[in-house]
DRENZA-490664 format. One record per atom (N, C-alpha, C): y negated, z negated, x negated; residue number from 1. Coordinates in nm, 3 decimals. Layout:
BEGIN
yy: Y | zz: Z | xx: X | i: NUM;
...
# end
This chain:
BEGIN
yy: -0.450 | zz: 0.297 | xx: -0.625 | i: 1;
yy: -0.519 | zz: 0.255 | xx: -0.506 | i: 1;
yy: -0.470 | zz: 0.118 | xx: -0.458 | i: 1;
yy: -0.343 | zz: 0.088 | xx: -0.481 | i: 2;
yy: -0.289 | zz: -0.039 | xx: -0.434 | i: 2;
yy: -0.357 | zz: -0.157 | xx: -0.503 | i: 2;
yy: -0.382 | zz: -0.145 | xx: -0.632 | i: 3;
yy: -0.447 | zz: -0.254 | xx: -0.705 | i: 3;
yy: -0.591 | zz: -0.271 | xx: -0.655 | i: 3;
yy: -0.662 | zz: -0.161 | xx: -0.638 | i: 4;
yy: -0.801 | zz: -0.167 | xx: -0.590 | i: 4;
yy: -0.808 | zz: -0.231 | xx: -0.453 | i: 4;
yy: -0.716 | zz: -0.196 | xx: -0.366 | i: 5;
yy: -0.712 | zz: -0.257 | xx: -0.232 | i: 5;
yy: -0.688 | zz: -0.406 | xx: -0.242 | i: 5;
yy: -0.593 | zz: -0.448 | xx: -0.325 | i: 6;
yy: -0.563 | zz: -0.590 | xx: -0.340 | i: 6;
yy: -0.685 | zz: -0.665 | xx: -0.391 | i: 6;
yy: -0.753 | zz: -0.609 | xx: -0.489 | i: 7;
yy: -0.871 | zz: -0.674 | xx: -0.547 | i: 7;
yy: -0.975 | zz: -0.700 | xx: -0.438 | i: 7;
yy: -1.007 | zz: -0.599 | xx: -0.360 | i: 8;
yy: -1.109 | zz: -0.611 | xx: -0.254 | i: 8;
yy: -1.063 | zz: -0.707 | xx: -0.145 | i: 8;
yy: -0.939 | zz: -0.693 | xx: -0.100 | i: 9;
yy: -0.888 | zz: -0.775 | xx: 0.011 | i: 9;
yy: -0.874 | zz: -0.922 | xx: -0.025 | i: 9;
yy: -0.867 | zz: -0.954 | xx: -0.154 | i: 10;
yy: -0.849 | zz: -1.092 | xx: -0.196 | i: 10;
yy: -0.973 | zz: -1.154 | xx: -0.258 | i: 10;
yy: -1.088 | zz: -1.089 | xx: -0.237 | i: 11;
yy: -1.215 | zz: -1.149 | xx: -0.276 | i: 11;
yy: -1.248 | zz: -1.141 | xx: -0.424 | i: 11;
yy: -1.205 | zz: -1.035 | xx: -0.490 | i: 12;
yy: -1.235 | zz: -1.016 | xx: -0.632 | i: 12;
yy: -1.316 | zz: -0.890 | xx: -0.653 | i: 12;
yy: -1.378 | zz: -0.881 | xx: -0.771 | i: 13;
yy: -1.444 | zz: -0.761 | xx: -0.819 | i: 13;
yy: -1.383 | zz: -0.726 | xx: -0.954 | i: 13;
yy: -1.378 | zz: -0.598 | xx: -0.985 | i: 14;
yy: -1.337 | zz: -0.559 | xx: -1.120 | i: 14;
yy: -1.443 | zz: -0.606 | xx: -1.218 | i: 14;
yy: -1.400 | zz: -0.654 | xx: -1.334 | i: 15;
yy: -1.493 | zz: -0.713 | xx: -1.431 | i: 15;
yy: -1.474 | zz: -0.652 | xx: -1.569 | i: 15;
yy: -1.458 | zz: -0.524 | xx: -1.576 | i: 16;
yy: -1.441 | zz: -0.457 | xx: -1.704 | i: 16;
yy: -1.341 | zz: -0.344 | xx: -1.693 | i: 16;
yy: -1.320 | zz: -0.277 | xx: -1.804 | i: 17;
yy: -1.228 | zz: -0.164 | xx: -1.808 | i: 17;
yy: -1.083 | zz: -0.212 | xx: -1.812 | i: 17;
yy: -0.996 | zz: -0.136 | xx: -1.748 | i: 18;
yy: -0.853 | zz: -0.167 | xx: -1.755 | i: 18;
yy: -0.804 | zz: -0.136 | xx: -1.897 | i: 18;
yy: -0.693 | zz: -0.201 | xx: -1.932 | i: 19;
yy: -0.633 | zz: -0.176 | xx: -2.063 | i: 19;
yy: -0.482 | zz: -0.195 | xx: -2.052 | i: 19;
yy: -0.410 | zz: -0.145 | xx: -2.151 | i: 20;
yy: -0.264 | zz: -0.153 | xx: -2.151 | i: 20;
yy: -0.215 | zz: -0.236 | xx: -2.268 | i: 20;
yy: -0.108 | zz: -0.310 | xx: -2.245 | i: 21;
yy: -0.036 | zz: -0.380 | xx: -2.350 | i: 21;
yy: 0.102 | zz: -0.317 | xx: -2.355 | i: 21;
yy: 0.137 | zz: -0.263 | xx: -2.472 | i: 22;
yy: 0.266 | zz: -0.197 | xx: -2.487 | i: 22;
yy: 0.365 | zz: -0.296 | xx: -2.547 | i: 22;
yy: 0.449 | zz: -0.355 | xx: -2.462 | i: 23;
yy: 0.548 | zz: -0.452 | xx: -2.508 | i: 23;
yy: 0.663 | zz: -0.382 | xx: -2.579 | i: 23;
yy: 0.705 | zz: -0.267 | xx: -2.529 | i: 24;
yy: 0.803 | zz: -0.181 | xx: -2.596 | i: 24;
yy: 0.744 | zz: -0.041 | xx: -2.590 | i: 24;
yy: 0.701 | zz: 0.010 | xx: -2.705 | i: 25;
yy: 0.631 | zz: 0.138 | xx: -2.711 | i: 25;
yy: 0.726 | zz: 0.252 | xx: -2.750 | i: 25;
yy: 0.681 | zz: 0.376 | xx: -2.739 | i: 26;
yy: 0.765 | zz: 0.488 | xx: -2.782 | i: 26;
yy: 0.804 | zz: 0.480 | xx: -2.929 | i: 26;
yy: 0.726 | zz: 0.411 | xx: -3.010 | i: 27;
yy: 0.761 | zz: 0.393 | xx: -3.151 | i: 27;
yy: 0.881 | zz: 0.299 | xx: -3.167 | i: 27;
yy: 0.907 | zz: 0.217 | xx: -3.065 | i: 28;
yy: 1.015 | zz: 0.119 | xx: -3.072 | i: 28;
yy: 1.140 | zz: 0.163 | xx: -2.997 | i: 28;
yy: 1.127 | zz: 0.253 | xx: -2.901 | i: 29;
yy: 1.242 | zz: 0.294 | xx: -2.819 | i: 29;
yy: 1.231 | zz: 0.442 | xx: -2.787 | i: 29;
yy: 1.340 | zz: 0.514 | xx: -2.806 | i: 30;
yy: 1.338 | zz: 0.658 | xx: -2.777 | i: 30;
yy: 1.373 | zz: 0.688 | xx: -2.632 | i: 30;
yy: 1.436 | zz: 0.594 | xx: -2.563 | i: 31;
yy: 1.473 | zz: 0.612 | xx: -2.422 | i: 31;
yy: 1.356 | zz: 0.569 | xx: -2.334 | i: 31;
yy: 1.300 | zz: 0.661 | xx: -2.254 | i: 32;
yy: 1.187 | zz: 0.625 | xx: -2.168 | i: 32;
yy: 1.215 | zz: 0.509 | xx: -2.073 | i: 32;
yy: 1.340 | zz: 0.489 | xx: -2.035 | i: 33;
yy: 1.375 | zz: 0.378 | xx: -1.946 | i: 33;
yy: 1.359 | zz: 0.242 | xx: -2.013 | i: 33;
yy: 1.348 | zz: 0.239 | xx: -2.145 | i: 34;
yy: 1.334 | zz: 0.113 | xx: -2.219 | i: 34;
yy: 1.188 | zz: 0.076 | xx: -2.245 | i: 34;
yy: 1.096 | zz: 0.165 | xx: -2.215 | i: 35;
yy: 0.954 | zz: 0.138 | xx: -2.239 | i: 35;
yy: 0.903 | zz: 0.032 | xx: -2.142 | i: 35;
yy: 0.820 | zz: -0.059 | xx: -2.193 | i: 36;
yy: 0.760 | zz: -0.164 | xx: -2.110 | i: 36;
yy: 0.610 | zz: -0.166 | xx: -2.138 | i: 36;
yy: 0.533 | zz: -0.137 | xx: -2.036 | i: 37;
yy: 0.387 | zz: -0.133 | xx: -2.048 | i: 37;
yy: 0.326 | zz: -0.221 | xx: -1.940 | i: 37;
yy: 0.235 | zz: -0.307 | xx: -1.980 | i: 38;
yy: 0.163 | zz: -0.394 | xx: -1.887 | i: 38;
yy: 0.021 | zz: -0.338 | xx: -1.872 | i: 38;
yy: -0.016 | zz: -0.302 | xx: -1.750 | i: 39;
yy: -0.150 | zz: -0.251 | xx: -1.723 | i: 39;
yy: -0.234 | zz: -0.367 | xx: -1.671 | i: 39;
yy: -0.346 | zz: -0.394 | xx: -1.738 | i: 40;
yy: -0.429 | zz: -0.510 | xx: -1.706 | i: 40;
yy: -0.562 | zz: -0.467 | xx: -1.647 | i: 40;
yy: -0.604 | zz: -0.536 | xx: -1.543 | i: 41;
yy: -0.731 | zz: -0.511 | xx: -1.477 | i: 41;
yy: -0.811 | zz: -0.641 | xx: -1.477 | i: 41;
yy: -0.912 | zz: -0.653 | xx: -1.562 | i: 42;
yy: -0.994 | zz: -0.774 | xx: -1.560 | i: 42;
yy: -1.066 | zz: -0.786 | xx: -1.425 | i: 42;
yy: -1.060 | zz: -0.904 | xx: -1.365 | i: 43;
yy: -1.125 | zz: -0.928 | xx: -1.236 | i: 43;
yy: -1.200 | zz: -1.060 | xx: -1.241 | i: 43;
yy: -1.291 | zz: -1.077 | xx: -1.146 | i: 44;
yy: -1.362 | zz: -1.203 | xx: -1.129 | i: 44;
yy: -1.374 | zz: -1.230 | xx: -0.980 | i: 44;
yy: -1.374 | zz: -1.356 | xx: -0.943 | i: 45;
yy: -1.389 | zz: -1.395 | xx: -0.803 | i: 45;
yy: -1.531 | zz: -1.363 | xx: -0.758 | i: 45;
yy: -1.543 | zz: -1.313 | xx: -0.635 | i: 46;
yy: -1.677 | zz: -1.281 | xx: -0.580 | i: 46;
yy: -1.758 | zz: -1.407 | xx: -0.561 | i: 46;
# end
């Protein structure tokens, strides 16, 4: 909800499906604290 609020409050619209980039995936690290995932939300200015 925080991302959706920011998008609306800052004059943007969502412009596609969200996707993830796994910088450090479970295949690379067995410790969950070492996992790094970037969640991306395509947006466009209103």
